[in-house]
C-alpha positions in Angstrom: 0.0 0.0 0.0 1.4 3.4 -1.0 0.4 6.2 1.4 0.6 9.8 0.2 0.6 12.8 2.5 -1.1 16.2 2.3 2.3 17.7 1.5 3.4 17.7 -2.1 7.0 18.4 -1.1 7.1 15.2 1.0 7.2 11.8 -0.8 4.7 9.1 0.2 5.6 5.8 1.8 5.0 2.2 0.7 4.0 -0.1 3.6 3.8 -3.9 3.2 0.2 -5.1 3.4 1.1 -7.7 6.1 2.3 -4.8 8.4 -0.4 -2.3 7.8 -3.2 -2.3 10.3 -5.0 0.7 8.9 -5.1 4.3 7.6 -7.0 6.5 10.0 -8.5 9.9 9.4 -11.3 12.0 10.9 -14.7 11.6 9.3 -15.9 13.3 6.1 -19.4 14.8 6.2 -21.8 13.7 3.5 -23.9 16.8 3.9 -23.2 20.1 2.1 -24.3 22.5 4.8 -25.3 26.1 4.3 -22.7 27.6 6.6 -24.3 31.0 6.9 -27.6 29.5 7.7 -26.1 27.3 10.4 -24.4 30.4 11.9 -27.6 32.5 11.9 -29.6 29.6 13.4 -27.0 29.2 16.2 -27.3 33.0 16.9 -31.1 32.7 17.0 -31.0 29.6 19.3 -28.1 30.1 21.7 -27.2 27.4 24.2 -27.3 28.3 27.9 -28.1 32.0 27.5 -30.4 34.6 26.0 -30.0 35.9 22.4 -27.6 38.7 21.7 -30.5 40.9 20.7 -31.8 40.6 24.3 -28.4 41.2 25.9 -26.8 44.1 24.0 -27.6 47.8 24.0 -26.9 50.0 20.9 -24.3 52.0 22.9 -22.3 48.8 23.9 -18.6 48.5 22.9 -18.3 45.0 21.5 -15.0 43.1 21.3 -14.9 40.1 18.9 -12.0 37.7 19.6 -10.9 35.6 16.6 -8.5 32.7 16.5 -5.4 33.2 14.3 -4.0 31.7 11.1 -2.8 28.5 12.8 -6.5 27.5 12.9 -8.7 27.0 9.9 -11.9 28.4 11.4 -13.9 30.2 8.6 -14.0 33.4 10.6 -14.7 35.5 7.5 -18.0 33.6 7.0 -18.9 33.9 10.7 -18.3 37.6 10.5 -20.4 37.9 7.4 -23.4 36.9 9.5 -22.4 38.2 12.9 -21.5 41.8 11.9 -24.9 42.5 10.1 -26.6 40.9 13.1 -24.9 43.3 15.5 -25.7 46.3 13.3 -29.3 45.3 13.2 -29.3 45.4 17.0 -27.9 49.0 16.7 -24.2 48.4 17.4 -22.2 51.0 15.5 -19.3 49.9 13.4 -16.9 52.1 15.3 -17.9 50.4 18.6 -16.8 47.0 17.3 -13.2 45.9 17.5 -11.6 42.6 16.5 -8.8 41.1 18.5 -6.7 38.3 17.1 -6.1 35.6 19.7 -2.5 34.7 19.0 -1.7 33.1 22.3 2.1 33.1 22.3 2.3 32.9 18.5 3.9 35.6 16.3 1.8 38.6 15.2 -0.1 38.1 11.9 0.9 40.1 8.9 -1.6 42.3 7.1 -1.9 39.8 4.2 -2.6 37.0 6.7 -5.3 39.1 8.4 -6.9 39.7 5.0 -6.8 35.9 4.3 -8.4 35.2 7.6 -11.0 37.9 7.9 -11.5 39.3 4.5 -10.3 42.5 2.9 -13.4 44.5 3.7 -13.1 43.6 7.4 -9.5 44.7 7.6 -10.4 47.9 5.8 -13.5 48.8 7.7 -12.9 47.6 11.3 -10.2 48.1 13.9 -8.2 44.8 13.9 -5.6 44.3 16.6 -3.0 41.5 17.1 -2.8 40.4 20.8 0.8 40.8 22.0 1.3 38.4 24.9 4.7 39.7 25.9 3.9 43.5 26.0 3.3 44.4 29.7 1.6 47.7 28.8 -1.1 45.8 26.7 -2.0 43.3 29.4 -3.6 43.6 32.9 -4.4 41.6 36.0 -7.9 40.1 36.2 -7.8 37.9 39.3 -6.9 34.4 40.5 -8.4 31.0 39.7 -9.3 28.4 42.4 -5.8 26.9 42.0 -4.1 30.3 42.5 -3.3 30.9 38.9 -2.9 34.6 38.3 -5.0 35.7 35.3 -3.3 38.3 33.1 -4.6 39.2 29.7 -5.3 41.9 27.1 -6.7 45.0 28.6 -9.1 45.5 25.7 -11.4 42.9 27.4 -11.7 45.2 30.4 -12.4 48.2 28.2 -15.3 46.4 26.4 -18.9 46.0 27.4 -19.5 42.7 25.7 -17.0 40.0 24.5 -17.7 37.4 21.8 -15.2 34.6 21.0 -14.9 32.9 17.6 -13.2 29.6 17.1 -13.4 25.9 16.2 -13.6 22.7 18.3 -11.1 19.8 17.8 -9.4 17.4 20.2 -6.6 19.1 22.1 -3.7 17.7 24.2 -3.6 20.6 26.7 -7.3 21.4 27.1 -9.2 18.3 26.0 -10.7 20.2 23.1 -10.0 23.5 21.6 -12.6 26.3 21.5 -14.8 27.8 24.2 -12.9 29.8 26.9 -9.6 28.8 25.2 -10.1 31.9 23.0 -9.1 34.0 26.0 -6.9 31.6 27.9 -4.4 31.2 26.3 -5.7 33.2 23.3 -5.4 36.7 24.7 -3.5 36.0 27.9 0.1 36.7 28.8 2.9 34.1 29.0 2.7 33.7 32.7 -0.9 32.7 32.9 -0.7 30.5 29.8 2.4 28.8 31.3 0.5 27.9 34.4 -2.5 26.3 32.7 -0.3 24.4 30.2 2.0 23.2 33.0 -1.0 21.5 34.6 -1.5 19.4 31.5 2.1 18.3 31.6 1.6 16.5 34.9 -0.8 13.9 33.5 -0.8 11.7 30.4 -2.6 12.5 27.2 -5.2 9.8 27.8 -6.4 11.7 30.8 -7.1 14.9 28.9 -7.4 14.4 25.1 -11.0 14.2 24.1 -12.4 14.9 27.6 -14.2 18.2 27.8 -14.1 18.5 31.6 -10.7 18.1 33.0 -8.3 19.8 35.5 -7.0 22.2 32.8 -10.3 23.1 31.3 -11.6 24.0 34.7 -8.9 26.6 35.1 -9.5 27.9 31.5 -13.2 28.3 32.3 -12.4 30.2 35.5 -10.0 32.5 33.6 -12.5 33.1 30.9 -15.1 34.1 33.5 -12.7 36.5 35.2 -11.7 38.1 31.9 -15.4 38.6 31.0 -16.0 36.3 28.0 -19.8 36.6 27.4 -20.6 34.6 24.3 -19.0 32.2 21.9 -19.6 31.1 18.3 -17.7 27.8 17.6 -17.7 25.6 14.5 -17.0 21.9 14.1 -15.5 21.0 10.8 -14.8 17.7 9.1 -11.8 16.1 7.4 -11.9 18.6 4.5 -12.8 21.6 6.7 -16.4 21.6 5.7 -18.6 23.0 8.6 -20.8 20.2 10.0 -22.1 22.2 13.0 -22.2 25.5 14.7 -22.8 26.2 18.4 -23.3 29.6 20.0 -24.1 30.9 23.4 -22.6 30.4 26.9 -18.9 29.6 26.7 -19.3 26.5 28.9 -22.7 25.1 27.9 -22.4 25.8 24.1 -18.9 24.5 24.1 -19.9 21.3 25.8 -22.5 20.7 23.1 -19.8 21.4 20.4 -17.4 19.0 22.0 -20.0 16.2 21.8 -20.2 16.8 18.0 -16.4 17.1 17.6 -15.9 13.8 19.3 -18.2 12.2 16.7 -16.3 13.7 13.8 -12.7 13.4 15.1 -13.0 10.3 17.2 -11.5 7.3 15.4 -11.1 3.7 16.6 -7.4 2.9 16.2 -5.6 -0.3 17.4 -2.3 0.0 19.3 0.6 -0.3 16.9 4.4 -0.9 17.1 5.0 1.9 14.6 2.8 5.0 14.1 3.3 7.2 11.0 1.6 10.5 11.8 1.4 13.8 9.9 0.6 17.1 11.7 -2.0 18.4 9.2 -3.4 21.0 9.5 -0.9 22.3 12.2 2.0 22.7 9.8 3.5 26.2 10.2 6.2 25.3 12.8 7.0 22.4 15.1 5.4 24.3 18.1 2.1 23.5 16.3 3.1 20.3 14.4 3.8 18.5 17.6 0.1 17.9 17.7 0.8 14.9 15.5 3.0 13.5 18.2 0.4 14.2 20.9 -2.2 12.1 19.3 0.2 9.3 18.7 0.7 8.9 22.4 -2.7 7.1 22.6 -1.7 4.7 19.8 2.0 3.7 19.9 2.9 0.7 21.9 5.6 1.0 24.7 9.0 0.9 23.1 7.6 1.5 19.6 8.4 4.2 17.0 6.5 7.3 16.1 7.4 8.8 12.6 6.4 12.5 12.4 5.9 13.7 8.8 5.6 17.5 8.6 6.8 20.4 6.5 7.2 23.2 9.2 8.1 26.0 6.7 8.9 28.3 9.7 11.1 25.8 11.5 10.8 24.9 15.2 9.2 28.0 16.9 10.1 31.6 16.2 8.8 32.8 19.5 10.2 30.0 21.6 13.9 29.5 21.0 14.1 27.5 24.3 12.9 24.4 22.4 16.0 24.3 20.3 18.1 25.1 23.3 16.9 22.3 25.5 15.3 19.8 23.2 12.5 17.5 24.3 12.8 16.3 27.9 11.1 14.2 30.5 8.8 15.7 33.2 11.6 15.4 35.8 14.1 17.1 33.6 11.6 19.9 32.9 11.0 20.4 36.6 14.7 20.8 37.2 15.0 23.4 34.4 12.2 25.3 36.0 13.6 25.0 39.6 17.0 26.1 38.5 15.4 29.1 36.6 17.0 27.9 33.3 13.5 27.7 31.8 11.0 30.4 32.8 8.1 29.9 30.3 6.0 27.1 31.7 4.1 26.8 28.4 7.3 25.9 26.7 8.2 23.5 29.5 4.8 21.8 29.1 5.4 21.5 25.3 8.8 19.9 25.9 7.2 17.4 28.3 4.3 16.5 26.0 6.6 15.5 23.2 9.3 14.1 25.5 6.7 11.8 27.1 6.2 10.2 23.7 9.6 10.1 22.0 11.7 9.7 25.2 9.6 8.0 27.9 7.2 5.8 26.0 8.6 5.3 22.5 11.1 6.6 20.0 10.6 9.5 17.6 11.7 9.8 14.0 11.2 13.1 12.1 10.7 13.6 8.4 10.8 17.4 7.8 12.5 19.2 4.9 12.7 22.5 6.7 14.5 21.3 9.9 18.0 20.1 9.6 19.0 16.6 10.6 21.4 18.1 13.1 18.6 20.0 14.8 16.3 17.0 14.7 18.9 15.1 16.7 19.4 17.9 19.1 15.6 18.0 19.7 15.6 14.3 20.5 14.4 12.8 17.2 16.1 10.3 14.9 16.5 12.1 11.6 15.2 10.7 8.3 15.2 12.2 4.8 12.0 10.4 3.8 9.1 8.5 5.3 10.4 5.4 3.5 13.8 5.7 5.2 12.1 6.2 8.5 9.9 3.2 8.2 12.8 1.0 7.1 14.7 2.0 10.2 11.8 1.4 12.5 11.1 -2.0 11.0 14.8 -2.9 11.4 14.5 -2.1 15.2 11.0 -3.5 16.0 11.1 -6.5 13.6 9.7 -7.4 10.2 6.3 -8.4 11.7 5.7 -5.0 13.4 2.3 -3.5 13.1 2.0 -0.1 11.4 -0.8 2.4 11.9 -1.0 5.5 9.7 -2.8 8.7 11.1 -3.5 11.4 8.6 -4.9 14.8 9.6 -3.4 13.8 12.9 -3.1 17.3 14.2 -6.8 17.0 15.0 -7.5 13.3 15.2 -8.8 11.7 18.5 -7.7 8.1 18.7 -10.2 5.9 20.4 -8.4 2.6 21.2 -10.1 -0.6 20.2 
């Protein structure tokens, strides 16, 4: 069987039939949904709260928070419905601002904003990149029940009503993306984000991935409440990014309903395998995002097995987090020592190092196929370098044995493995 990847610059791989135990992807919807109709219906039937028309006054200053270009949420289509809806309520255009929830990613360029939002939105509305590391643009909102200090963009405090836009997929740190995650970490500072991410590093992926209610989401929800998130519009998309559902309303209740749908779309029964070939699609810009392909493989690879990550990463490892290249992927205990000795101050980075290290160091071995990361750097990070997926598979088979089982996960940046 020849398996081709989503990336034209990366050659496919031929897997012996006797080794292959399956090719696994999220589901593809058979329905051709009218997206704008779904969005409008969700606005008219919000979950867990009253309609926007019953909650907003014409004089209100509305802040819309959008996810960034590392997510494929059709924000332009959401805005094409939401903005006229707000104007019908009487909200003036100059009382609407759009804040891009970058988390700790780099700022979006003007062309990227146009691609995400649409030229008319960028021209007619005030669009702002959240800058997580600018003290003057962030403020203190309070503490969660676990004592996490919540710091975030001051525009939320200056607004009367806050609407978050995003999509819902399985997520290693929070169980699922979407919901209150649009503000924590979306528009929070590095300290707050580090604390919530570090919580996720203390437990295995099986305890969080695909579970809406978990110890990290609890803190995210508390942070979102402190920061004043009033309403969400979240979409669920299929394998080819077709919208299969839209939820709107209370950021907890509506999100919970969206997670149920996302689990149906992204949950795939996958047997445990000796070798897991995983891409990172659609999280492909840099390794900081592409590691999602590794996260999902934790639930599939057998102890002592091999995970082969196939990803392009045109921007390398992580432009905003050079610590990853400095320390490489590590165990939980090693990360704790780096934090205790003050060598590593960003806990979100520490959590990332642990999430990957837990798979390629503690549980299994990692091989990386990536044309934009050098073999020397792959080794420094903790991966075995390979120039092709075929080379990587041959190496793994030579180590595990010719009868090793091989599972292939495509669109693995968003897949939720459900073990058979």
